[in-house]
C-alpha positions as MATLAB code, in Angstrom:
seq = 'MDGSHNSILQNALKVYTGAIEIYKKGYRDIGGNEYLLHNIDKIENVLQNIDGINSFSSRYETFGLLSFQEYSSAAMVAGIEPNKEALQSQLKTALIQGEFLNSDSKNCLYMGNNLVKKLHIQLGSEVSFIGSASDNSFAADIFKLCGIFKTGSYEFDSSSVFVAKNYFDTLMLSENVASYIHVNVKNLSDVDAIQKKIQTTLTNDELEVLSWKELMASMVQAMKVDSIFGYISIALFFTVIFFVIMIFSFINVSSRIREFGTLRSIGLSTQNVRSLLFYEIFLLSTLAIVLAAPLGAYLAYYFNVHPIVIAGMSETYKEYGIVSDELPFSFDIFTITWNVAVVYILNFLSIVYPLRYVNHFKPLEALKHV';
ca = [
      -3.370   -6.805   -7.503;
      -4.976   -5.638   -3.852;
      -2.661   -7.184   -1.220;
       0.567   -5.858   -3.830;
      -1.135   -2.431   -3.555;
      -1.376   -2.930    0.114;
       2.214   -4.038    0.728;
       3.762   -1.496   -1.208;
       1.876    1.460    0.282;
       2.662   -0.391    4.282;
       6.499    0.394    3.039;
       6.256    3.823    1.002;
       4.392    4.669    5.050;
       7.344    2.066    6.916;
       9.997    4.201    5.307;
       9.236    8.119    6.254;
       5.860    8.762    5.319;
       3.741    9.041    8.037;
      -0.748    7.405    7.325;
      -1.306   11.507    9.037;
       0.978   14.668    8.603;
       0.245   18.015   10.565;
       1.615   21.164    8.739;
       1.505   24.950    9.146;
      -0.703   25.966    5.410;
       2.196   26.726    3.024;
       4.974   24.937    4.452;
       4.124   22.331    1.811;
       3.898   25.215   -1.641;
       6.293   27.387   -0.506;
       8.642   26.295    2.457;
      10.979   28.056    4.594;
      11.233   28.891    7.963;
       7.763   31.262    8.224;
       5.925   28.144    8.223;
       7.368   25.709   10.694;
       4.933   24.526   13.720;
       6.081   26.408   16.866;
       4.920   24.901   20.515;
       4.457   21.364   19.389;
       3.982   20.966   23.020;
       0.453   21.746   22.563;
      -0.305   20.044   19.284;
       1.163   16.813   21.004;
      -0.595   17.037   24.418;
      -3.819   17.018   21.727;
      -2.616   14.132   19.647;
      -2.798   11.912   22.916;
      -5.835   12.230   23.645;
      -7.306   11.057   20.096;
      -8.191    7.417   19.697;
      -7.504    5.452   17.150;
      -3.851    7.409   17.122;
      -0.919    4.797   17.613;
       2.147    7.065   17.643;
       3.937   10.750   16.607;
       7.043   12.690   16.572;
       7.804   15.974   15.487;
      10.427   16.456   13.291;
      12.532   19.236   11.932;
      13.599   19.368    8.349;
      16.168   21.446    6.289;
      18.695   21.379    3.568;
      22.061   21.968    3.870;
      25.644   21.102    2.332;
      27.310   18.168    3.616;
      30.923   18.255    2.577;
      33.762   15.569    3.243;
      37.722   16.663    2.100;
      37.099   17.655   -1.800;
      33.247   15.862   -1.990;
      30.481   17.252   -1.233;
      26.644   16.992   -1.206;
      23.322   18.902   -0.804;
      21.190   17.217    1.752;
      18.554   16.938    3.438;
      19.296   16.862    7.068;
      16.356   16.304    9.409;
      16.118   16.238   13.305;
      14.068   13.491   14.637;
      13.436   12.001   18.158;
      15.078    8.396   17.810;
      12.780    6.883   20.094;
       9.366    7.219   19.006;
      10.964    7.147   15.544;
      11.917    3.951   16.145;
       8.687    2.704   16.475;
       6.663    5.251   13.282;
       9.560    4.124   10.652;
      11.767    1.704    8.685;
      14.536    4.252    9.672;
      16.371    1.842   12.317;
      15.617   -1.526   10.553;
      17.158   -0.071    7.765;
      20.199   -0.089    9.798;
      23.286   -1.320    7.552;
      25.893   -0.458    8.987;
      26.903    1.386   13.133;
      24.227    2.304   14.999;
      20.852    3.679   15.519;
      20.238    7.607   17.096;
      19.489    7.973   20.677;
      18.741   10.868   22.426;
      22.697   11.197   23.623;
      23.952   10.571   20.088;
      24.778   14.242   20.316;
      26.443   15.523   16.739;
      26.421   11.860   15.126;
      25.003   11.719   11.760;
      22.601    8.970   10.659;
      23.277    8.992    6.481;
      21.701    7.272    3.613;
      24.249    4.719    2.022;
      24.274    6.182   -1.575;
      24.841    9.565   -0.192;
      27.961    7.760    1.887;
      29.078    6.331   -1.596;
      28.775   10.152   -2.887;
      30.573   11.799   -0.212;
      33.099    8.881    0.315;
      33.172    8.700    3.616;
      32.836    5.780    6.087;
      32.001    5.146    9.336;
      33.820    7.771   12.062;
      34.482   10.043    9.335;
      34.271   14.269   10.043;
      31.405   15.734    8.105;
      31.399   19.458    7.554;
      27.845   20.747    7.695;
      26.592   24.130    6.279;
      22.807   25.513    6.118;
      20.771   27.891    7.907;
      18.846   28.438   11.137;
      15.299   28.416   11.746;
      15.622   32.246   12.394;
      17.408   32.342    8.948;
      20.940   32.735   10.831;
      24.273   30.868    9.516;
      24.538   27.611   10.795;
      27.587   24.960   10.222;
      28.759   22.328   12.479;
      31.084   19.275   12.165;
      29.054   15.725   12.540;
      30.719   12.438   12.732;
      28.868    9.371   11.106;
      27.431    7.068   13.310;
      25.003    4.799   11.389;
      24.515    3.785    7.715;
      21.266    3.042    6.255;
      19.287    1.879    3.240;
      15.856    1.663    3.088;
      15.991    0.702   -0.963;
      14.754    3.570   -2.445;
      17.591    4.813   -3.859;
      16.015    9.126   -4.132;
      15.571    8.837    0.074;
      19.232    6.895    0.503;
      21.187    9.354   -1.742;
      19.386   12.519    0.127;
      18.684   11.882    3.734;
      20.682   12.476    6.440;
      19.569   12.150   10.600;
      20.321   14.045   13.483;
      18.815   13.445   17.378;
      16.589   16.401   17.493;
      17.729   17.514   21.064;
      21.314   17.952   19.487;
      20.344   19.796   16.596;
      17.924   21.916   18.279;
      20.675   23.624   19.635;
      22.239   24.437   16.125;
      18.765   25.067   14.732;
      17.848   27.296   16.826;
      14.299   24.811   17.054;
      13.114   24.288   21.088;
       9.949   23.131   20.561;
       9.776   24.496   16.612;
       9.079   21.289   14.116;
       8.661   20.775   10.018;
       5.609   19.023   10.445;
       4.268   15.712   13.263;
       4.160   12.688   11.871;
       1.250   10.301   12.408;
       0.884    6.951   12.714;
      -2.688    5.255   13.596;
      -3.667    1.985   14.294;
      -6.287    1.407   11.301;
      -5.660    2.720    8.274;
      -8.670    2.337    6.755;
      -9.630    4.939    9.482;
      -7.065    7.527    8.623;
     -10.191    9.937    7.227;
     -12.169    9.291   10.663;
      -9.035   10.235   12.494;
      -7.279   12.991   10.095;
     -11.456   15.155   10.515;
     -10.773   14.328   13.948;
      -7.623   16.221   14.306;
      -8.395   19.067   12.191;
     -11.861   19.693   14.492;
      -9.475   19.661   17.552;
      -6.676   21.725   17.038;
      -9.250   24.063   15.932;
      -6.260   25.869   14.298;
      -7.034   27.735   11.002;
      -3.069   27.580    9.816;
      -3.018   24.032    9.971;
      -3.312   21.463    7.732;
      -3.642   17.622    8.899;
      -3.237   15.499    5.516;
      -3.412   11.959    5.346;
      -0.997    9.663    2.854;
      -3.938    9.616    0.357;
      -2.724   13.210    0.046;
       1.109   13.264    1.045;
       1.457   10.113   -1.564;
      -1.093   11.452   -4.087;
       1.452   10.805   -7.158;
       1.451    6.922   -5.724;
      -2.076    6.869   -5.625;
      -3.233    7.402   -8.944;
      -1.152    5.294  -10.158;
      -2.704    1.996   -7.688;
      -6.213    3.929   -9.502;
      -4.534    3.170  -13.027;
      -3.164   -0.429  -12.165;
      -6.435   -1.027  -10.659;
      -8.344   -0.347  -13.623;
      -6.185   -2.604  -15.745;
      -6.608   -5.115  -13.498;
     -10.513   -4.630  -13.681;
      -9.984   -5.265  -17.437;
      -7.949   -8.160  -16.688;
     -10.208   -9.834  -14.901;
     -13.077   -8.800  -16.685;
     -11.221  -10.617  -19.962;
     -10.843  -13.633  -17.350;
     -14.536  -13.694  -16.764;
     -15.322  -13.869  -19.716;
     -13.327  -16.572  -20.907;
     -15.233  -18.301  -18.038;
     -18.142  -17.941  -19.641;
     -17.568  -19.263  -22.865;
     -15.543  -22.102  -21.717;
     -19.001  -23.376  -19.518;
     -21.353  -22.264  -22.199;
     -19.451  -24.736  -24.858;
     -19.069  -27.578  -22.135;
     -22.866  -26.761  -21.729;
     -23.736  -26.862  -25.438;
     -21.882  -29.981  -25.955;
     -23.735  -31.671  -23.025;
     -27.174  -30.703  -24.238;
     -26.683  -31.099  -27.944;
     -25.555  -35.180  -26.838;
     -28.873  -35.435  -25.231;
     -31.731  -33.965  -28.233;
     -32.754  -37.518  -28.573;
     -32.726  -37.693  -24.912;
     -34.977  -34.477  -24.567;
     -37.258  -35.416  -27.391;
     -38.262  -38.625  -25.768;
     -39.599  -36.735  -22.713;
     -41.062  -33.869  -25.328;
     -42.713  -37.061  -26.783;
     -44.117  -38.192  -23.012;
     -45.946  -34.964  -22.567;
     -42.888  -32.893  -21.132;
     -43.562  -29.139  -22.250;
     -40.232  -26.765  -23.115;
     -40.678  -25.263  -19.850;
     -40.609  -28.999  -18.193;
     -37.202  -29.220  -20.159;
     -35.861  -25.461  -19.264;
     -36.754  -26.530  -15.276;
     -34.957  -29.492  -15.958;
     -31.740  -27.892  -17.100;
     -31.767  -24.851  -14.271;
     -32.013  -28.037  -11.373;
     -29.051  -29.420  -13.149;
     -26.731  -26.780  -13.430;
     -28.048  -25.716   -9.924;
     -27.069  -28.078   -8.558;
     -23.529  -28.855  -10.196;
     -22.731  -24.855   -9.872;
     -23.750  -25.031   -6.303;
     -21.655  -28.047   -5.376;
     -18.172  -26.344   -7.093;
     -19.075  -23.523   -5.070;
     -19.043  -25.062   -2.183;
     -16.206  -27.373   -2.886;
     -13.541  -24.337   -4.336;
     -14.764  -21.390   -2.721;
     -13.561  -22.050    0.818;
     -10.441  -23.443   -0.772;
      -8.875  -20.534   -2.527;
     -10.639  -18.488    0.287;
      -8.373  -20.497    2.823;
      -4.578  -20.342   -0.071;
      -5.823  -16.332    0.296;
      -5.798  -16.012    4.185;
      -2.649  -18.701    3.876;
      -0.362  -16.446    1.694;
      -2.324  -13.071    3.349;
      -1.009  -14.435    6.551;
       2.644  -15.748    4.920;
       3.561  -13.570    1.828;
       5.526  -15.467   -1.162;
       8.919  -14.540   -0.977;
      11.368  -15.001   -3.656;
      14.179  -16.258   -2.267;
      17.713  -14.448   -3.305;
      15.782  -11.623   -5.008;
      15.805   -8.918   -1.327;
      18.738   -6.817   -2.015;
      17.878   -6.848   -6.532;
      14.212   -5.866   -5.817;
      16.049   -3.303   -3.100;
      17.741   -1.376   -5.922;
      14.618   -0.756   -7.852;
      12.617    0.960   -4.857;
      10.722   -2.052   -3.750;
      11.466   -2.173    0.104;
      10.241   -5.857    1.010;
      10.617   -8.807   -1.230;
       7.332  -10.851   -0.084;
       4.084  -11.087   -2.684;
       1.249  -10.933   -0.218;
      -2.817  -12.127   -1.065;
      -5.024   -9.523   -0.100;
      -7.487  -11.698    2.219;
     -10.555   -9.363    1.854;
     -14.263  -11.378    2.143;
     -16.080   -8.455    0.019;
     -13.467   -9.856   -3.117;
     -14.058  -13.140   -2.170;
     -18.068  -12.990   -2.632;
     -17.967  -10.848   -5.138;
     -15.834  -13.191   -7.457;
     -17.753  -16.017   -6.314;
     -21.280  -14.026   -7.146;
     -20.041  -13.514  -10.773;
     -18.845  -17.421  -11.826;
     -22.118  -18.629  -10.050;
     -24.401  -16.236  -12.311;
     -22.538  -17.248  -15.376;
     -22.946  -20.696  -15.068;
     -26.690  -19.482  -15.081;
     -26.082  -17.263  -17.911;
     -24.032  -20.382  -19.552;
     -27.090  -22.567  -19.904;
     -29.216  -19.549  -22.459;
     -28.622  -20.714  -25.279;
     -28.530  -24.667  -25.364;
     -31.991  -24.524  -23.760;
     -32.858  -22.198  -26.946;
     -31.269  -24.211  -29.459;
     -32.642  -27.964  -27.926;
     -36.182  -26.399  -27.400;
     -36.088  -25.148  -31.421;
     -36.041  -28.751  -32.219;
     -39.654  -30.173  -32.627;
     -40.387  -33.439  -30.867;
     -40.277  -36.229  -33.659;
     -37.274  -33.773  -35.081;
     -35.437  -35.043  -31.966;
     -36.294  -38.087  -32.200;
     -34.359  -38.479  -35.385;
     -31.592  -35.603  -34.944;
     -27.841  -38.027  -34.604;
];
Protein backbone atom coordinates (compact mmCIF):
# COMPACT_ATOMS: atom_id res chain seq x y z
CA MET A 1 0.00 0.00 0.00
CA ASP A 2 2.76 2.46 0.91
CA GLY A 3 4.65 1.50 -2.24
CA SER A 4 1.56 2.16 -4.37
CA HIS A 5 1.01 5.53 -2.72
CA ASN A 6 4.63 6.52 -3.33
CA SER A 7 4.32 5.40 -6.93
CA ILE A 8 1.10 7.38 -7.46
CA LEU A 9 2.71 10.47 -5.97
CA GLN A 10 5.89 10.13 -8.02
CA ASN A 11 3.89 9.63 -11.21
CA ALA A 12 1.68 12.64 -10.47
CA LEU A 13 4.74 14.82 -9.85
CA LYS A 14 6.45 13.51 -12.97
CA VAL A 15 3.60 14.50 -15.27
CA TYR A 16 3.41 18.24 -14.60
CA THR A 17 2.82 19.24 -10.98
CA GLY A 18 5.89 20.34 -9.03
CA ALA A 19 6.99 19.34 -5.54
CA ILE A 20 6.80 23.08 -4.78
CA GLU A 21 5.26 25.91 -6.80
CA ILE A 22 5.52 29.66 -6.24
CA TYR A 23 2.53 31.89 -7.04
CA LYS A 24 1.40 35.42 -6.51
CA LYS A 25 -1.38 35.35 -3.92
CA GLY A 26 -4.75 35.22 -5.63
CA TYR A 27 -3.64 33.47 -8.81
CA ARG A 28 -4.95 30.02 -7.85
CA ASP A 29 -8.20 31.33 -6.34
CA ILE A 30 -9.03 34.15 -8.73
CA GLY A 31 -6.63 33.92 -11.65
CA GLY A 32 -6.14 36.46 -14.37
CA ASN A 33 -3.29 38.60 -15.59
CA GLU A 34 -3.43 40.79 -12.49
CA TYR A 35 -1.91 37.95 -10.47
CA LEU A 36 1.07 37.06 -12.66
CA LEU A 37 4.62 36.92 -11.29
CA HIS A 38 6.83 39.77 -12.50
CA ASN A 39 10.62 40.08 -12.34
CA ILE A 40 10.94 36.31 -12.07
CA ASP A 41 14.71 36.54 -12.55
CA LYS A 42 15.01 37.93 -9.01
CA ILE A 43 13.06 34.98 -7.59
CA GLU A 44 15.16 32.50 -9.55
CA ASN A 45 18.36 34.08 -8.23
CA VAL A 46 17.09 33.41 -4.71
CA LEU A 47 16.19 29.79 -5.52
CA GLN A 48 19.70 29.07 -6.82
CA ASN A 49 21.12 29.52 -3.33
CA ILE A 50 18.69 27.27 -1.44
CA ASP A 51 19.93 23.80 -0.53
CA GLY A 52 17.71 20.86 -1.36
CA ILE A 53 16.34 22.28 -4.61
CA ASN A 54 17.12 20.06 -7.56
CA SER A 55 15.83 22.29 -10.38
CA PHE A 56 13.27 24.97 -11.19
CA SER A 57 11.67 26.65 -14.18
CA SER A 58 9.08 29.31 -14.93
CA ARG A 59 5.83 28.66 -16.77
CA TYR A 60 3.41 31.04 -18.40
CA GLU A 61 -0.07 29.53 -18.74
CA THR A 62 -3.07 30.93 -20.53
CA PHE A 63 -6.28 29.60 -22.00
CA GLY A 64 -7.29 30.13 -25.57
CA LEU A 65 -9.09 28.74 -28.59
CA LEU A 66 -7.29 26.42 -31.02
CA SER A 67 -8.80 25.87 -34.46
CA PHE A 68 -8.15 23.71 -37.50
CA GLN A 69 -10.54 23.92 -40.44
CA GLU A 70 -14.04 23.37 -38.99
CA TYR A 71 -12.74 21.91 -35.70
CA SER A 72 -11.90 23.92 -32.61
CA SER A 73 -11.26 23.36 -28.92
CA ALA A 74 -10.45 25.42 -25.84
CA ALA A 75 -7.13 24.45 -24.27
CA MET A 76 -4.47 25.45 -21.79
CA VAL A 77 -1.51 26.80 -23.74
CA ALA A 78 1.67 27.00 -21.67
CA GLY A 79 4.99 28.61 -22.43
CA ILE A 80 7.75 26.43 -20.97
CA GLU A 81 11.53 26.38 -20.88
CA PRO A 82 12.16 23.14 -22.84
CA ASN A 83 15.66 22.38 -21.56
CA LYS A 84 14.63 22.79 -17.92
CA GLU A 85 11.27 21.09 -18.41
CA ALA A 86 12.96 17.98 -19.78
CA LEU A 87 14.65 17.56 -16.38
CA GLN A 88 11.62 18.38 -14.25
CA SER A 89 8.62 16.59 -15.72
CA GLN A 90 7.59 13.66 -17.86
CA LEU A 91 6.63 15.84 -20.82
CA LYS A 92 9.66 14.93 -22.91
CA THR A 93 9.57 11.20 -22.14
CA ALA A 94 5.81 11.16 -22.93
CA LEU A 95 6.61 11.94 -26.59
CA ILE A 96 4.92 9.49 -28.99
CA GLN A 97 5.28 11.30 -32.32
CA GLY A 98 7.40 14.13 -33.70
CA GLU A 99 9.87 15.91 -31.47
CA PHE A 100 10.00 17.71 -28.15
CA LEU A 101 10.41 21.48 -27.99
CA ASN A 102 13.74 23.29 -27.79
CA SER A 103 14.83 26.91 -27.48
CA ASP A 104 14.66 27.30 -31.30
CA SER A 105 11.22 25.73 -31.77
CA LYS A 106 9.58 29.12 -32.42
CA ASN A 107 5.90 28.56 -33.33
CA CYS A 108 5.94 24.78 -32.75
CA LEU A 109 3.19 23.16 -30.69
CA TYR A 110 3.68 20.15 -28.42
CA MET A 111 0.16 18.77 -27.95
CA GLY A 112 -1.59 16.01 -26.01
CA ASN A 113 -2.76 13.08 -28.14
CA ASN A 114 -6.41 13.37 -27.11
CA LEU A 115 -6.50 17.03 -28.11
CA VAL A 116 -4.90 16.10 -31.45
CA LYS A 117 -7.82 13.71 -32.02
CA LYS A 118 -10.34 16.43 -31.14
CA LEU A 119 -8.87 18.80 -33.71
CA HIS A 120 -8.35 16.07 -36.33
CA ILE A 121 -4.80 17.20 -37.05
CA GLN A 122 -1.47 15.52 -37.68
CA LEU A 123 2.20 16.44 -37.50
CA GLY A 124 2.91 19.53 -39.59
CA SER A 125 -0.68 20.82 -39.49
CA GLU A 126 -1.12 24.54 -38.93
CA VAL A 127 -3.36 25.50 -36.04
CA SER A 128 -4.72 28.98 -35.33
CA PHE A 129 -4.65 30.33 -31.79
CA ILE A 130 -6.72 33.14 -30.29
CA GLY A 131 -6.27 34.30 -26.72
CA SER A 132 -5.47 37.16 -24.41
CA ALA A 133 -1.96 38.53 -23.82
CA SER A 134 -0.54 39.38 -20.39
CA ASP A 135 -1.73 43.00 -20.74
CA ASN A 136 -5.26 41.81 -21.65
CA SER A 137 -4.77 42.76 -25.29
CA PHE A 138 -5.80 40.49 -28.16
CA ALA A 139 -3.27 37.78 -29.10
CA ALA A 140 -3.40 35.52 -32.15
CA ASP A 141 -0.94 33.40 -34.11
CA ILE A 142 -0.58 30.43 -36.43
CA PHE A 143 1.24 27.47 -34.88
CA LYS A 144 2.56 24.25 -36.37
CA LEU A 145 2.14 20.86 -34.69
CA CYS A 146 5.66 19.48 -34.13
CA GLY A 147 5.17 16.91 -31.38
CA ILE A 148 2.49 14.76 -29.76
CA PHE A 149 2.64 13.40 -26.20
CA LYS A 150 0.68 10.96 -24.09
CA THR A 151 1.03 10.96 -20.32
CA GLY A 152 -1.89 8.64 -19.64
CA SER A 153 -3.94 11.31 -17.85
CA TYR A 154 -6.97 11.74 -20.12
CA GLU A 155 -7.92 15.21 -18.88
CA PHE A 156 -4.36 16.51 -19.19
CA ASP A 157 -3.79 14.98 -22.63
CA SER A 158 -7.05 16.40 -23.97
CA SER A 159 -6.55 19.99 -22.84
CA SER A 160 -2.81 20.80 -22.77
CA VAL A 161 -0.52 22.39 -25.35
CA PHE A 162 3.04 23.63 -24.89
CA VAL A 163 5.14 26.24 -26.66
CA ALA A 164 8.75 27.33 -26.14
CA LYS A 165 8.52 30.21 -23.66
CA ASN A 166 11.03 32.48 -25.44
CA TYR A 167 8.75 32.51 -28.50
CA PHE A 168 5.49 32.61 -26.53
CA ASP A 169 6.75 35.62 -24.54
CA THR A 170 6.93 37.74 -27.71
CA LEU A 171 3.32 36.89 -28.52
CA MET A 172 1.93 37.23 -25.00
CA LEU A 173 4.13 40.20 -23.94
CA SER A 174 5.33 38.11 -21.01
CA GLU A 175 9.09 38.66 -20.95
CA ASN A 176 10.36 38.06 -17.39
CA VAL A 177 6.78 37.20 -16.42
CA ALA A 178 5.32 33.84 -15.38
CA SER A 179 2.13 32.33 -14.04
CA TYR A 180 4.20 30.48 -11.45
CA ILE A 181 7.60 28.92 -10.85
CA HIS A 182 7.85 25.15 -10.72
CA VAL A 183 10.39 23.70 -8.24
CA ASN A 184 11.68 20.13 -7.89
CA VAL A 185 13.47 19.00 -4.74
CA LYS A 186 16.16 16.38 -4.24
CA ASN A 187 14.23 14.55 -1.54
CA LEU A 188 10.44 14.70 -1.17
CA SER A 189 10.71 14.06 2.57
CA ASP A 190 12.40 17.48 2.91
CA VAL A 191 9.68 19.35 1.03
CA ASP A 192 8.18 21.02 4.13
CA ALA A 193 11.53 22.39 5.31
CA ILE A 194 12.44 23.62 1.81
CA GLN A 195 9.01 25.21 1.39
CA LYS A 196 9.44 27.12 4.65
CA LYS A 197 12.96 28.18 3.72
CA ILE A 198 11.84 29.52 0.33
CA GLN A 199 8.99 31.47 1.92
CA THR A 200 11.35 32.96 4.51
CA THR A 201 14.09 33.80 2.00
CA LEU A 202 11.81 35.50 -0.52
CA THR A 203 10.53 37.95 2.14
CA ASN A 204 7.63 38.92 -0.08
CA ASP A 205 4.16 38.85 1.43
CA GLU A 206 2.56 38.90 -2.03
CA LEU A 207 3.96 35.46 -2.85
CA GLU A 208 2.74 32.09 -1.68
CA VAL A 209 4.85 28.94 -1.72
CA LEU A 210 2.80 25.74 -1.98
CA SER A 211 4.00 22.16 -1.69
CA TRP A 212 2.52 19.13 -3.44
CA LYS A 213 0.44 18.47 -0.32
CA GLU A 214 -1.56 21.63 -1.02
CA LEU A 215 -1.36 21.44 -4.81
CA MET A 216 -2.76 17.91 -4.82
CA ALA A 217 -4.94 18.10 -1.71
CA SER A 218 -7.63 15.79 -3.15
CA MET A 219 -5.04 13.10 -3.90
CA VAL A 220 -3.56 13.45 -0.41
CA GLN A 221 -7.02 12.99 1.13
CA ALA A 222 -7.71 9.98 -1.08
CA MET A 223 -4.43 8.37 0.01
CA LYS A 224 -5.27 9.04 3.68
CA VAL A 225 -8.65 7.34 3.29
CA ASP A 226 -6.99 4.43 1.50
CA SER A 227 -4.45 4.19 4.33
CA ILE A 228 -7.25 4.03 6.92
CA PHE A 229 -8.84 1.10 5.11
CA GLY A 230 -5.40 -0.44 4.76
CA TYR A 231 -4.82 -0.26 8.51
CA ILE A 232 -8.26 -1.74 9.14
CA SER A 233 -7.38 -4.61 6.81
CA ILE A 234 -4.02 -5.25 8.48
CA ALA A 235 -5.70 -5.11 11.91
CA LEU A 236 -8.08 -7.87 10.77
CA PHE A 237 -5.08 -9.77 9.40
CA PHE A 238 -3.29 -9.51 12.75
CA THR A 239 -6.47 -10.67 14.51
CA VAL A 240 -6.59 -13.78 12.34
CA ILE A 241 -2.89 -14.39 13.02
CA PHE A 242 -3.50 -14.10 16.77
CA PHE A 243 -6.32 -16.66 16.82
CA VAL A 244 -4.43 -19.09 14.58
CA ILE A 245 -1.41 -18.96 16.89
CA MET A 246 -3.62 -19.25 19.97
CA ILE A 247 -5.42 -22.32 18.58
CA PHE A 248 -2.14 -24.08 17.94
CA SER A 249 -0.88 -23.05 21.39
CA PHE A 250 -4.06 -24.39 22.97
CA ILE A 251 -3.76 -27.69 21.09
CA ASN A 252 -0.11 -27.96 22.14
CA VAL A 253 -0.83 -27.25 25.82
CA SER A 254 -4.03 -29.32 26.11
CA SER A 255 -2.27 -32.37 24.66
CA ARG A 256 0.34 -32.11 27.47
CA ILE A 257 -1.98 -31.85 30.48
CA ARG A 258 -0.81 -35.18 31.94
CA GLU A 259 2.80 -34.02 31.49
CA PHE A 260 2.06 -30.85 33.46
CA GLY A 261 0.18 -32.92 36.08
CA THR A 262 3.31 -35.03 36.57
CA LEU A 263 5.49 -31.93 36.91
CA ARG A 264 3.06 -30.44 39.44
CA SER A 265 3.05 -33.72 41.38
CA ILE A 266 6.84 -33.71 41.81
CA GLY A 267 6.78 -30.18 43.23
CA LEU A 268 6.60 -27.63 40.39
CA SER A 269 4.31 -24.68 41.10
CA THR A 270 1.87 -23.01 38.70
CA GLN A 271 4.44 -20.22 38.35
CA ASN A 272 7.04 -22.80 37.28
CA VAL A 273 4.65 -24.07 34.60
CA ARG A 274 4.04 -20.50 33.40
CA SER A 275 7.79 -19.92 33.19
CA LEU A 276 8.29 -23.16 31.28
CA LEU A 277 5.68 -22.26 28.66
CA PHE A 278 6.95 -18.66 28.49
CA TYR A 279 10.48 -19.85 27.68
CA GLU A 280 9.10 -22.25 25.07
CA ILE A 281 7.13 -19.54 23.28
CA PHE A 282 10.08 -17.15 23.64
CA LEU A 283 12.46 -19.57 21.92
CA LEU A 284 10.01 -20.51 19.18
CA SER A 285 8.93 -16.90 18.47
CA THR A 286 12.47 -15.55 18.48
CA LEU A 287 13.67 -18.29 16.14
CA ALA A 288 10.73 -17.66 13.79
CA ILE A 289 11.33 -13.88 13.78
CA VAL A 290 15.07 -14.30 13.21
CA LEU A 291 14.36 -16.49 10.17
CA ALA A 292 11.31 -14.72 8.74
CA ALA A 293 12.02 -11.01 9.28
CA PRO A 294 15.21 -10.85 7.17
CA LEU A 295 13.50 -12.82 4.40
CA GLY A 296 10.48 -10.50 4.40
CA ALA A 297 12.71 -7.43 4.53
CA TYR A 298 14.78 -8.72 1.61
CA LEU A 299 11.65 -9.31 -0.47
CA ALA A 300 10.42 -5.77 0.30
CA TYR A 301 13.83 -4.35 -0.64
CA TYR A 302 14.08 -6.40 -3.84
CA PHE A 303 10.64 -5.40 -5.13
CA ASN A 304 11.32 -1.82 -4.09
CA VAL A 305 14.40 -1.77 -6.33
CA HIS A 306 12.83 -4.03 -8.99
CA PRO A 307 9.06 -3.29 -9.00
CA ILE A 308 6.64 -5.90 -10.24
CA VAL A 309 5.59 -5.15 -13.82
CA ILE A 310 2.49 -6.71 -15.33
CA ALA A 311 3.65 -7.26 -18.90
CA GLY A 312 1.33 -6.05 -21.64
CA MET A 313 -0.80 -3.94 -19.30
CA SER A 314 1.05 -0.63 -19.73
CA GLU A 315 -1.24 0.83 -22.38
CA THR A 316 -4.38 -0.40 -20.60
CA TYR A 317 -3.25 1.28 -17.38
CA LYS A 318 -2.55 4.54 -19.20
CA GLU A 319 -6.14 4.65 -20.47
CA TYR A 320 -7.18 4.91 -16.83
CA GLY A 321 -4.71 7.65 -16.04
CA ILE A 322 -2.06 5.44 -14.43
CA VAL A 323 1.24 6.56 -15.87
CA SER A 324 3.32 3.59 -14.74
CA ASP A 325 2.48 -0.12 -14.88
CA GLU A 326 4.91 -0.90 -12.06
CA LEU A 327 3.74 -2.22 -8.68
CA PRO A 328 6.55 -1.24 -6.29
CA PHE A 329 6.98 -2.27 -2.68
CA SER A 330 8.05 0.16 0.01
CA PHE A 331 11.21 -0.82 1.90
CA ASP A 332 10.79 1.05 5.17
CA ILE A 333 12.66 -0.08 8.30
CA PHE A 334 10.08 1.50 10.63
CA THR A 335 7.18 -0.35 8.97
CA ILE A 336 9.05 -3.64 9.03
CA THR A 337 10.02 -3.15 12.70
CA TRP A 338 6.52 -2.40 14.01
CA ASN A 339 5.02 -5.27 12.01
CA VAL A 340 7.58 -7.68 13.47
CA ALA A 341 7.02 -6.28 16.97
CA VAL A 342 3.24 -6.71 16.75
CA VAL A 343 3.51 -10.33 15.62
CA TYR A 344 6.12 -11.01 18.31
CA ILE A 345 3.82 -9.64 21.02
CA LEU A 346 0.85 -11.61 19.64
CA ASN A 347 2.85 -14.80 20.10
CA PHE A 348 3.14 -14.13 23.84
CA LEU A 349 -0.50 -13.08 24.19
CA SER A 350 -1.59 -16.28 22.48
CA ILE A 351 -0.28 -18.37 25.40
CA VAL A 352 -2.33 -16.53 28.08
CA TYR A 353 -5.57 -18.50 27.69
CA PRO A 354 -3.88 -21.94 27.31
CA LEU A 355 -1.90 -21.19 30.52
CA ARG A 356 -5.06 -20.39 32.47
CA TYR A 357 -6.71 -23.50 31.06
CA VAL A 358 -3.95 -25.93 32.06
CA ASN A 359 -3.41 -24.38 35.50
CA HIS A 360 -7.04 -24.77 36.55
CA PHE A 361 -6.43 -28.56 36.73
CA LYS A 362 -5.29 -29.90 40.07
CA PRO A 363 -2.26 -32.25 39.87
CA LEU A 364 -4.37 -35.40 40.41
CA GLU A 365 -6.96 -34.30 37.84
CA ALA A 366 -4.22 -33.58 35.34
CA LEU A 367 -2.66 -37.04 35.84
CA LYS A 368 -6.00 -38.71 35.07
CA HIS A 369 -6.84 -36.44 32.13
CA VAL A 370 -7.40 -38.21 28.83
